[in-house]
N, C-alpha and C positions, 0 to 999 in steps of 0.2 A: 697148329690150330686143330688138326684132325685128332691128335691124341687127346687134347683137352676136351673136344666134343665127344669123343668116345667115352671118356670118363663120365660125362654128363648123361648121355643117352644110352650107353652100352653099345654092344656090337649090333650092327644093322644087317638086314638081309643083303645078299650079294648084289641084287639089282638096285638097291637104294644107294644114295650118296649123301655124304655130309657136306654141307655148304655153309655159307654165311650170307647175311643180308648184303654185305659189300659185293660178294661174288654175283649174287642175283642182280644187283644194280648194274654191275659191269657187263652182264650178259643181256641187259635190256629188259629184264623181267620185273624189276621193281625200282622204285625211287623213294628217296627220303627227303622230307621237307620240314624245316623248322617254321614255326608260326611267325607272323609278322612282328617286327620290332615294336616295342612298347610305344615308340614315338609315332608309329603308324596307326595305332589303335588305342586311343586314350579311353579311360573309364568314363569320361564325360560324354562319350558318344553312345553309351548304353541307354536303352530306353525300355519301356514295358512291352512294346509291340515291335514287330519287324522280324528279321531273320535271326535265329539263335546263333550265339557265338559260344563255342565249347571252351570252357575253362577247365583247369585241373580238377576242380570239385565235381565236374560233370562226367568225369571218366570213372565208370563203374567197373565191374568185373565182366568184361566182354560185352558191355552195353553202355550206352550213354544215359546218364541220369538227367531227366528233363526238369527236375525241380529247381526253382530259383536260377534258371539259365538266363544270362543277359541277352539282349537283342539290339540290333542296329538297323538303321534305315537303308533304303535301297541304294542311295548314293554311296554309302560306305561299302556295301556289298560289291558294287561295280568297281570301286577304287581298289578293293582287295580281292578281286575275282580269282587271282591265282591261288588263294587260300580256301576257295570253296571246296567242300567235301563231296566225294562221290561215294555211291554205294559200294561197300567192300573195302573202303579205307580202314586202316587200323591206327588208332591214336594212342600215344603215350603221354603221360604228364611229365614235364621236365623236372618237377620238384615234388617231394613228398612221397606218396605211395607209388613209387616207380615200378613196382612189380605188377601193377594193374595195366590193362589195356582195354580199349573199347572198339568194338566192331561197328561200323556205320551201316545201318539198315537202309533200304530204299526210301522209307518215309523221312529219313534224315538227310537225304541228298540235297545239296545246295546250302546247307548250314556252313558257317565259317569256322575255320580252325583258329583258335585263340593264340595269343602270344606265348603262352606257357605250355604249348603242346608241340609234339613232334609227330609228323604223319608218315606212315609207311603205306605206299600205294603199289598194288600189283598192276603192271602195264603190259606185260608179255602174255604169252599163251601157254607157258609151261608150268604155271604156278596158280594154284587155287587159293584165293584170299581167305576163305573160311577155314581151310586146312591150316594155313599159316597162322591164323588167329588162335586156333586151338593149340597149336604148338606153343604159342606164346602164353598159354594159360597153364602149361604143365608145371609141375613142381620143379622139374629139372631147370626149366627156364627161369622160374621165380628165384631159385637159389643162385643161378648164374648172374642174373641182373642185380640181385642184392649184393653179391660179392664185387661186382665191377662198377656199380654206381659210385659217383664221387660224393664224399661227405658222409659223416656218421650221424650227426644230429639231424640234418635235412638232406637225405640222398637226392642226387640230381643226375639227369641224363643229358647227353648231347648227341649229335649225329654220329660222332666217332664211335661211341659206345653202342648205339643202335646197330650200326653197320657191322660190328664184330659179333653180333648174336649168332650162335651156331644153329643151323636148321637141318634136321634130318628130312630127306626128301625122297618120297616114292618116285619111281621112274616116269609115271604118267599122271596127267591131270585127272583122268578118270578114276584112278585109285585114290588120289588125294580127295576128290569130291566124294567118293564113296565113304572114306573115313570120316570126312566132315559131316556127311549125311547121318551116319550112325550117332555121332556125338551131338549133332544138331537136333536129332529127334529127342534126346534127353533134355537138351536146353529148351526146346520148344515146349515140352510138357511143363518144365519148371516155369517158363514165362507164362504159360496158360494158367498155372496155379496162382502166380503173382497177380495176373490181371483179374482173375476171379476173386481173389482176396481184396483187391482194390474196390471192386464192385460191391462186395459184401460189406466192407467197412463203410463205404459211402452210404449204404442203406441204413446201417446201424447209427451212423452219425446223424443222418437226416431224421431218423425216428426220434432220437434223443432231442435234437434241436426243436422239432415240431412240438413235441409234448411238453418238454421241461425247460426250454429256453424261450421260445416264442409263444408258448401256451396256445398254439393254433386251435385245437379243439375247443378250448374254453372260450376263446374270442369268437369262434364261429357260433357257438351256442348262445353267448351273451348278446350277439348281434342278430340273432334269429336265423342264422344260416345252418344248413345241414353240415354236420362235422365230418361227413364223408368217411365214416368209420362204421363197422358193424355195430348194431344197436347195443350189444352186450358190452362193447368197449366204450362206445360213446357215453353210455350211462354212468361210467366211472368218473367222468369229468364234470365239474360243477358248471353252473351257468352264469357265474359272476366272479368279481374280484373283490379283494379287501386289501387294506393297507396294514403292513406289518414292518416295523422298524423303518418307516419312511419308504418302503418298497411296495409296489403293487404285486400281489401274488394271488393265485386262484383261491377262492373261498374254501376254507377247511384245510388248506395245506399249511405247512409250517416252515419257518426259517430255523434251521438247526445247524449248529457248528459241525463242521466236517469231523471234528474229534468225537462227536456222538455217533456218527454214522460208521466210523471205522476206528479201530485201534491203530493209532499212528505211532510208528517207531522208526528208528534209524539203525545204522550198523557201524562197523569199524574195521580197521585193517590190522590184524595181528602182525607182529614184527616179521618183515620179509627176510630178515637175517637168520631167523630161527627155522632151520630146515625141518624140524619135527612138525611144524605147523603146515607145511606145504608138500613136501616130498611124499608121494604115494597117496595124496589126497583123493577122497572119493565124493566129498560133498560139493555141490555147486556153490560158487562164491562169485557174486556179480559185482561189476563196477559199471558206471554209466557207459563205458565203451561197449559193453555187451549189448546195450540197448541202441546205441547210435547206429549200428549196422543193420538194425531190423527194418524191414519194409512193412511188416505187419506186427502189431503190438502183441506178439506171442513169444515168450521166452522159453525155449526148449533146452537150452544148454548154456554153459558159460565157458569162457576161455580158460579160467583157472579153477582148480579144485583145492579144497582145504581138508585137512585131516581132522579126526575127532579132537585131537589136542588143540589144534588151531581154532576149531569151532567153539571150544570151551572158553576162548578168550573174547568171544563176541557176545555181548550182553543180550542181544535180541535173538541169538541162537539161529536155528534153522526155521525159516518162515515157511508156512505150509503152501502147497500148490493152491492157486487162486488168489494169492496176494497181489495187489496192484502196486507196481513199482513206479516211482516218478523221480527222475534225477532232480536234485535240489540245488545244483550249482554247475556252472561252466559246461553246458548251459542248463537252465532250469526247463524241465518239461519233456525230456525223453520219457515215454510211457510204455508199459507192457504189463500184461498179466503173466505171472510166473506159472507155467504149467508143470513145474517140478518144484520140490522143496528146495529152498535156496537161502543161503546167507548173503548178506550185503555189506558193502563198505560204507564209509561215512558220507558218500555222495548221493544218498537216497533219502526220500521219504517213502516209507512203505505203509500201505493201508490194508489192514485185514478187516473185511466187512463185518459189521456186527449183525446178529441174527435179524432176519427180515429185510436186510439191505442187499441188493444185487451188486456184486463186484463189477458187473458190466455198467451199471449206473455210475459207480465211482470212476471207472475208467473214462467214460464219455463226459462226465462232469469235469474232471481234471483237464481233459482235452479242450472242452469248450471254455473253461474258466482260466485258461493259460495266462492271458494278459493280466487279469486281476491278481492271480497268484504271484506273478512277477512283480506287480506293483507293491506287494507286501514284503519283498525281499530287500536286503541291504548288503553293504559290503563295499570296501574301497578298491580292492584288487579285482574282485569279480562279485557279481550279485549271487546271494545265497538266501534261500528261504529256510528259516529254522523251523523246527517242529513247533516251538512255542508260538511262532507267528502264523503257522499254518493251521493249527488246530481250531482257532476261533473263527476261521472264515465261514460265513454263513452260506448254507445251501438251501435253495427252495426245494422242499422235500414233499413228495406226494403221499397220499395215504397208502397203507400197506397193500390194498387191493390193486392200485395202479402200479405200484412197484412190482408186484407179482406179475402183472400183465406185461410190463416191459421186459421182465426177465423171461417170460414165456416166449415172447416174440424174438428177443435178441439172442437168447441162448443157442438156438439152432444155427444162426448166422456165425456166431463165434466158434461153435463146434466144427462147422465146415471149414472155417479159416484155420483152425488147429490141424484138422485132417490134411488140408492142403499143404501146410507148412511141414508136417511130418512126411508127406509124400515127396515134397521137394527136397527135403533133407536126405531121404533114401536115394532119390535120383541123383542128387549132387555127389553123394558118396560113390555111387556106381560109376558116374562119369569120371570122377577123379581116379578111380581104380582102372577103368578102361583106357583113359587118355594116354598115360605113359606107355602102356603096352601096345596101343595101336600106332602111336607115332614113332615107336621104335621098331615096329614090325614083329614084335614078340607075339602079339595076338593077331591072327588073320581075320579078315573081314567076315567070312561066313559064321565063325564062332561068335564074334561080337554081335552080329545081327540077331543070332538066336538068343543071346543073353538079353539084349535090349528089347527084343520082341516080347519077352516074358514079363516085362516091367511096365510097358506103356500100352 
């Protein structure tokens, strides 16, 4: 096993040792626990309130994803108390994206481990759980687990595989904690950027909804209330409503097809068997998968690149930065603004704003109108919204003066989100460079601390 591990991590400093999860367990430093059997925790027990239960979909990259997490009542928690999580636990998914792991933070202590998870817990005093979690985020580990997981179509893990994971270990927990602290500083800044972006996006969503969905300022003025806006902005809203196409809209506004507010187009996939289309490609080429991983609707890069020859095969060509992208099938509604020129495959509807229309208005409208857009879709295998079905959808459109005011207020929020995403991208790249060098002992702590100190 040592020779295998050395091939993965390289030569270690003399005072370090190469071990495995199994050895750590036998030494009383760690333990591995598979989640409860499915017969012990039925989906019928899930509810909207209560204690969260971590499923595979909730395992992110070193963090738990809180969105759409199932919950159970107190009686179920008591019955399955041996599966309650502690701060510092590390969770793996048993199927699917097995290269990911999630570190349990103090605020998540007491949550339940789901049936499709495997838990690694530090129980001794010679091992730091944050250091261990960072080891499990290294490229060396990801390559190892991909090679050793069972199944090609749907990779899977079990306790036996987890216990065979090779671990490079510094001699003291102090050194382990120091390494984790350096890497954690970068993760902390990335998390801060993500939290800030969530706040900025909530503000932008609330602004759009108030002005253009609920028509709050118009209703306030129509009912004799103060619109709670600066006078120069409040004056842009009318004081009454009118009926258009059986809908109540603010007086003077229009119902316009989305096809008038944006040039709507799609994309395609040049033959993947033709190497000249892909090898050495320099142009970003997006698929819905590129959007599915985004936490902020900002597209800065794509997984695949396409060549000039390949780009020539796509009728819509290279779409300009600022284009709003929406996945049109499986599922409908992933959204982002491309911050780089990008070509797209057939799984998108792309919206290039016409003069006088804010692309931020288009983004927030598509987000708000998601359910209605899906209602216009069709398909037997999976739902898809075609361009011909999308273009006629009517949008309640404000006058140019109000569109400009929304742009003026929303643009700085979006610019800050883009800046935060660029910062996180740089910090992630730095972390991924430092990580293997730190956990192998190639880079010593003082040097790493100086590098990180210059970035945060």
